[in-house]
N, C-alpha and C positions, 0 to 999 in steps of 0.2 A: 669765080672763086679765087680767094686770095693764094698767091704763092706762099710757102713756108720755108723760113730761114731759121736753122737751129744754131744758137750760140752754145758751143761747147769749149771747155777748156779746164785747166787745173784750178783748184781753189786759189783764191787771191791773185788771179791773174788779170784782173781789171775787167772781167766779163759782165757783171751787173753794172759797173759804170758805163761801160760801152752800150749795154742795153737801154740804159736811162737816157743816154745822149741820142741814140738812134731813134728812141720811140716818144722821148719826152716824158717819161715815167719818172716816178721818185721812188723806185724800189730800194729798199734799204741796202746800203753798201757798208761792209765791215771789213777791217783790215786783218781779218784771220779767216780760216776755212770753216765752212758749214753754215754760212749766212743764208744762202739759198738751199731749202731743202725740199722744194717742189718747183715744177716749172711755172714760169711766169710768161704771159703773152702780151704783145703789144704791136701795133702796126707802125711802120717806118712813117715818121711824121711828114716827109716829104713825097711820100708815094704810098696810098693806102692799098695798094694792090698786093703789098708785101707784108706778111705777119712774121714778126720775130719771136722766137721761144727761148726764153733764157733758161737753160737747164742747170741743175746743180753741178757744182765743180767737182770734178773727179780726177784722180791720177790715172785710172786705166778703166778699161771696159770689163774688168773682173768683177763679178757680183759680191763684193765682201760686204758692203754697206747698203742701207736703203736708198741713198741718193745715187750710188752707182746703179742700182737696179732701175730706179726712176729714169735716169739719163740713157742707160743702154737698151731698155725696153721702147723708149720713145723713138730712139735712132732706128731700131731694127723694125719695129712695128708701126711707127708713125710715118715712116719714109718721107722726111722732109725732102724740099727740093734742093737744098743746098745747106752744108754745114759751114758756118763761119767758126773756125778754130782760133779761139783767142789764146795767143801765145806770149808768155811773159818773156820778153827778149832778154831780160838780165838773168834768166835761168834757162837758156835755150835747151840743153840737152835734156833735162828733166821733163820740160813741157812737150817737146817733140815725140817722147815716149807714147802720149796719147795720140799725137798726130799719126803716128804710123798705124795705129788701131782703127783711127777713123777712116783712114784711106782704104783700109781693107773691107770696110762695110760696103763699098761700091757707091756711096753717095758722094756727089761732087763736093770737094772740099776747097774753100778759099781760107787762107791763113791770115789773120790780123795780127802783125807782129807788133804787139802792144808794148807800151812803156819805152818806145824808141828813144825819147827825149832823155832818159836815164842813160842809155847807151852812149849817146852822143855827149852827155855831161860828162861821163867818165872816161871819154876819150877812146872808147872801144869802137870797133867796126864790124858790122855784119854785112857780108856780100849778099844782099838780098837776091840779086839775080842768079847768081851761082846756087844758092839755096833752093830757089824756086825750080831750077833746072833739075837738081839732084832728087827733089820730092816729086817734080812734075806737077807742082800745084802753083796757082797764082798766089803772089803774097803782096799784101798791102802795109806799109809801116803806118802805125797809128799811135796816138796818144789820147786815151779817153779824157785825160785831165785837160788838156790843152785843146781838145778836138781836132788835133792835127790828123790829116789823113781820112777822116770820116766821110767827107763827100766822095773821095775816090773809092773808099771801101763799098759805099752804097752803089756807085756806079759800076763797079767791078761786079758785085754780087748780082744785081739785076741783069747785067749782061750775060753773066754764066748761066743764070736760069733761062733766060731767053733762048741761048743757043745750046743749052744742055751740055756744057763742058766743065772740066776741072775736076775729073775723076782722081787724079793722083796716081803715083807709081808704088805698088806696095814694096816694103822693105824686103830685100833679097837676103835669105839666110845661107849659111854654109851648107854645102852639099850633103853632109850627113843628116842635116835637119831638113833640107828641101826635099829629100827623097821620101822620108815617111809623110810629110804633109801632102805632098803630090798623090801618094798612094791613097791618103784618106779623101782627097778631093775627088779621085776617080770612084771611089766606093759611094760617095753621097751625091754624085752628080745625077741631077734630076729630083733629088728630094728638097733642094733648096734652089732659091733664085740664082741664076747664073753670076750676077753681079756680087753676091755675098758668098759665093762658094768658097773662095780662099779664107775668108774670115770664120766661117763655120769649121772648116778643116782645122785650123790652128786652135779654135776653142775646143775642138774634140781631142786633139793632140794634148791639149793641157788638162784634159779630163774635167772639163767644166760640165758639172752636172745639170745645171739649169739649161744649158744648151742641149745636152743630151736629152732632156725631158721634152723639149720643143720639136724635136725631129721624130718623124714617122718612118722608122726603118726596121728591118728585120733583126731578129735576135742574132741571125748568123753574120749581118754586117757589123753589128755591135761587137760580136766576138772578135772578128777580123781587125776592127780598129783598136780594140784592147790589145791584141797580139801585137800589132805595128808599134804601139806606143810602148809596150814592155820591152820589145826587141830595141828600139830606139834608146830607152833609158839605160839598158843593160850596156850597149854599146858606148854611150857617152858618159856612164857612171854618174848620173844626176837624174832628179825629177824632171819630168817634162815641162812643168810650169817653169822652172829654173832655167832650164835649157832655152826656152823661148825668151825669157827675160834677158838672159845673157847675150842671145843672139841680137836682139833689139838694141841693147846698149852698145854693143860692138859696132852695129851699123851706124848708130847716131854718134858715136865718138869719131868715127871716120868722117861723117858728114860736118860735124861742128869744128873739128880741127881745121878742115879746109875753107869754112866759111865764116868762122868767128875768130877775130883778132883781138886780144885784150891788151890794154895799156898797162893796167897794174900787174905787177910781178906777183906770181904765186908765192904765198907765205906772208905777204904785208897785209897788215890790218886796214880795213876800211873805216870810215867814220862810224858807221853803225857798230861794227865790233868793238871799237874802243868804247863806245857808250855803254854797250852790253856788258863790258867787263866790270862796270859799276853797278848798273839796274838789276843785272841778272846774278851779281855775286851771291855766293852761298850765305854769307852773313848779313850783307846790306839790302839785299832784295826786299825781304818782307817790311823791315823799318821805312825803307824808301816808299814802298806802296802804300803803307797806312799813313805816312807822313803827307804824301799827295792826297789821299781821300779826306784826311783831316782838313788840309787847305781847301779843298773843293767844298767840303760842307760848310767851312767858315765863310768863304766868299758868298755861296749860294743862299745860306739860309741866315747867317747870323751878321752879315755885314751888307754888301751890297743888295742882296735880294730882300733883306729886311726893309730897306728904304721904301720899297713899293708897296708893302703891304698896306700901310695906312691910307693910300690913294685908292686901292681897290675896294677897301672896306667903305671908304667915304662914298665911291661911286654907288656900290649897292646899297648902302643904308641911306644916305642923305639924298641921293639923286634918283636912283632907280626906285628903291622901296618907297620912299617917301612921295615921289612924283606919281608913281602908279596908285599909291594908296589915296592920294589927294583926288586923282581922277576918278577912281572907282567911288570914292565918298560923294563926288560932286554928282555922279549919275545915279546915286541912291542905291548902290550896290548893297546886298544885305551883309551883315557882319561877319558871318561864317564864311562867305565867299572872299571877303576881304582878307581874313585871317589866312585862309588857304593860300591865297596868292602871295600876299605880302610875307606873313610870319612863317608860311610853310615853304613854297616853292622859291621865292626870292631869297629868304634868309637861308635855305638849305644849300641851293646852288651858289649863292654868294660866299657862304662860309667855305666852300671847296675851291671856288675860283679865286679867292684871296691868294692862295698858294701859287698861282700860274707863275708870276715872276720868280719866285724861288725856284720852281721846277724848271722852267726855261733855261735859267743860268746853269743849273745842275746838269740839265740835258746837253747843254752847249759844252761844258767841260768834258763830260763823258764821251761825247762825240769826237771832240779834239783829240783826246787820248786814244781813241780807236783810230782815227784817220792817220795820226802821226806814226802809229805802230807799237805804241807802248803796251796796249791792252793784250797784244798777242804775247809779249814777254811775260805778262802777268799769268797767262794761261801756262807758259813754260815753266814759270816759278811754281805754280801751284800743282803742276804735274808731279814735281819733285817730292812735294808734300804728300800729296794724295796717294802716290803709289807706295808710300810707306805704310799707309793704313789700309792698303788693299783696294783703293779706288782708282779707276781710270782718269787719266789726266783729260781725256776726252770730254769728260763730265763738266769740266769747268768752262767749255765753251758755251753750252746752253745758259750756264749760271751768269756768264758775263753779259749775255744778251738779255737776261732775266732782269737786269738793272733797269731797263726799261719797262718790259711787260712780261709777265710769266707765261703767257700764251704762245708767242713765237718762241720763247725760250724752251718750253715743254716740246713743240714741235721739232726744235733743232736737235733734240735727242736722237732723231733719226740717223744722225751721222755716226752712232754708235753701233757696231756690227753685233756685239755680244747682248743677247736679249737681257740677261742678269743685269749687266751694267746700264743697260738702256732704261729698264724699269725702275732701278734704284736712282738713276738720274732724274726721272720724271717725277718721283717721290720727293727728292731733296732740293730741286731747283727752286721751288717757291720759298725756301728758306732765305734766299738772297732777297735783300729789299728791293721791291720794284716800285716804280714811280706812283702807282697808286697808295702805297704805304707812307710815301714821304710827307704828305700833309698832315697825318696822324702824328708823325714824328715832330714836325715843324710846330705844331700846335702846342704839344707837351713840353717841348724843348724851350718854346718862347715863354710859357707860363712859369716852368719850374726851374730851368737851367739856361737862363738867358746869356750867361756869359761862359758857357761850357760847349765848345765846338765839338769836343770829343765824345759827348753823349750821343749826338747823331752819327757821327762817323763810327761809333762803336758798334752799330747796328751791322755793319759790313763784317767787322771782325767776328761778332757772335754768329752771324749767319755762315760764315766759313767754318767756324768752330763746330757749330751744330752739324753741318755736313760731314765734317770728319768724324765727330763722335757718333753720329747716327750710322755713317758707313761702316766703322768698326762693328757696331751692334748688329747691323743688318747682315754683315759679312759671316757672322757666326751662325747665322741660320741656315738651313738647308736650301731655301729658296734663292739665296744670293752667294752661296759658298762658290769658290772658284777664284782663279787668277784673273785680275783685270785685263782688259783688252789693251794691247800696246797703243801707244800714242806717238805718232810720227807728225810732226808739224814743222812747216817751214817758216822762220822768222823773217818776215818782210823787212827791207831796209827802211830806216827812218827817212821820212821826207817831210817837207813842208806841208802843212795841213791846207787841204783845198777848202777854202772858206764857203764855197757854193754847197760841196758836199756836206760840210759840218752844218750848215745852215738848214739844208733840207732835212738831214737827220734830226736835228734839234726841233724842227718844226713839225716833222712826221710824229715824234714822240709826244710832243706838246699837243698837237691836234687831237690825238687820241684821248688826252686827258681832258681837253676842253670839250670834245665831243660827247664824252661819256657824262660830264657834269650837265651838258645841255640836254641830254636824253634820259639815261638810266637814272642819274642822281636826280633829276627833276621829278619824274615819276615817283621815285622812292621818297623824295622830300613830300611830295603831296600826300602819299600813303602814310607816311610817319605822322604828319600833321593831323591827318584825320583820325588815325588811331590815338593820338594823345589828346584829342579834342572831343571824342565821343565815347559813350558808354556802350555797353553791349545791347542796349535798347535803342541805339542810335540816336541818343538825346546828346545835346552839346553840355559838357561838363567840364569842370576844373581837371587839370593835368593828372592829379593824384588819383582821381576817380575814373580815369579813362582806361579803355580797352589796353592800351600800351602798358599802362603802369600795372594792371593786374597781370598781364603776361610777364612783365619784367620781374614782378616779385616772386612769380612762380621759379624762375630760373635763377634769380639773384643769389640765393644761398650757395649755389654751385661755384660762384666766383667769389664769395666772401673770404675764403682762405687765401686768395690771391691779393687781397687788398682793395678790390673794387667791387663790393657787394651791394652797391645801390642799384635800385631797378633801372635808373637812367643809363648806367654805365653797361650794365648786363644786357639791356636791349640794343645798344650800339655794337656789341660784340656779334650779335645774331645779324643785324642789318649789314654787317661787314662782309657777309657771305654772298651778298648781291654784288657789291662791288667796294673795295676797301676805302675809297673815298666818302662812302655813305656813312662811315662811322664819324667823320667830320661833320657831314650834313645833320646827322642825328643830335650831335652836340649842339649844332647851331640852332636846331629847332627846340629840342627839349630843355636844353640848358640856357637857352637864350643868347648863345655867344654871337650870333649872327649881328646882334645890335651893339656889340662891344668893339671899341676902336682899338687898334694896336697902341700898346703902351699905355693904355687905360689901367690904372690900377684896379678896376673892377674885373679885369680879364682874370687876374689870379684869385680874386675873390669869388668870382663865378664858378670857377672850375676847383677852387681850392676846397670846397666843401665836399668835393666828391673824391679827390685825390690828395695825398701827400707826395712829397718828391720820390719815396720808395715806391709807393703803389703807382705812381705815373710811369716810373721806369718799368716796373712789372708789367703794366698794361701795354707798353711799347714792345716788349718781350713777346707778349702774348700775341699781339697784332703781327709781329714779324714771323711767328713760326706757325700760326694757326692755319687751318685749311684755306686755300686761296679763294678768289672771288669764283663766282658761277662759271664765267667764260673759261677760266683756267681750268676747273674742274671738268667742264666739257672737253677741253683739249687733252686732259688727262685720260679721259674715257676713250677718246679716239685713238691715243697713242698706245694706251694699255690694251685695247681691244678685249676688255674684259671688266664687267660690272664688279665682280669680285676683288680684283686688283685695284679698281678705283676706290672702292670703300676702304681697302686695306690702306691706301695712300691717305685717305681723309682722315681716317681714324688714328694713324700714326702721326701725321701732322698735328692733329689736335691734341693728341697725347704728349708730344713733345712741347707744345705750346703751354699746356696746362703745368707740367712738371716743372718746366724751366721758370715759369712766372711764379710759381709757388715757392720754388727755391730762392729766387731774387727776393721776393716779399718777406719770406720768414726770416731769412738770414740777414736781409738789409734792415729789417725792423729791429733786430737784436743790436745791430752794430751802430745803426744811426738815428734810431728813434728813442 
């Protein structure tokens, strides 16, 4: 049976980067907290006898958020053989706060003093040997970016497990606090494992309800514990939790003062601080953000990315489609099967994969901004705006993740401890454009707005605006009324991007896009072709007489006020519930766009009979806000833990989409048509 090593640390301490290097995994690494929302497992690639568990980043073992509960429950109940505590060396005192709590669990602790390269670069010095002696924990200096110290870390970890060493020395509190903690330890002795006795005692002193629920102790002992805590609070004139917090920081201040020497004088601004004076400026922050997003979309969709479109279309139309068509004809394949394969599957998948170059370039820039540290500033900027409208700044973290895919973004809402804010975040996160919606935008922008980069980038602005307006509306209801949860977030220092990490992140996002095209979109394309080629009696017919056409005509009047009342477009809005990329696949099959080359004037002619510039923009708006794909709806159901709330989210999103598209088309028609 494999030995288990738990990776625990503060958010953004480099924990997941270290996990990837140790195990060879490619877990998503983001330069902001809340990326890891559930534990990940992998084996050390140099020794499969040791399994590494990457736990969600937390600041303490207090159960305020769901990820703190996940981490604490695993450490207390899972009993790993060793904890590798990943400590950000550039924020030593704050990171060691968690270390003092991990030591109290009684599990052997090994400290990975990460980002040590930045300490050396800054000219600072940490006396690792002295720090190790004061904490009674082995320490290995590491840098997950340069892989420095990783071999020594693995060697030390395996040795500690084999000899069962590395317990650590619990922080010593002042006498007025040690006395009640010791009294509680005496009362619960025998009710908890001896190695966790002090941890349980401190948690009971802090009035931790979840810990109290775990213990099987008599009502008399519970009463005695309550009396001890009340007496201590009266004596020290503070709440028990605040008393313990202050004691820990007083202890850590003494430790770090002796072990950490800084070169930079206090009060002087770092390079990151000087940059932040501009990019987080009260007046410049938002214009800078939207200017950057405009540039990203211009490069990704309308300049460099656009150069590759013709090649992909040529590959699928003239090479793959024509080649397979000729092969099937040569072997005497029936006409309907050739149509299914060539005009259905290949045309549908090809129409989606056409946009892969644009998506990959877009994902590259988004990953670059995340890795550099800029996206963390965006969350900080949005917090100032969100709080003015009753929203929590924590909600923007899932929304940033949602620029890739709504599914992990919805899951990331677990970092929000307030249930009201968490539910609201799940409902509103799909309003931010995900990668699956971008092909729809790219198609319509290329046809109707070829020289307007702001059209595509405006989707982000409108997404954020919809979040704010919807938040205001929802906060007026009884279900969401109340103050938003506080948002505390450390802004990581800017650093040069890790091209390997950026490339991995870009590929992971792009791979999901390609994988979906080869599976869900392929099956959907086949189904769409069959429905648009057969009648209800399953006879081959013209498209206008098909099952798809009859279903489309049934729902088309619903979309007529939005400017896209043809049955072909109405059907695409429904198939988009399976996966948003399926909208483009539907157009490729039903409208025949899979055979239209980029730059060909027939592109606008083919789609122009179904849209004008205003209705095309209204359709983009509808796609942006409408209920997300089936996978995201499933994630919503899991996070809401309620079918009623899931349906409420779907109906709310669809309602916002309909009203917004209606307003855009009706007002736009009066102004521009």
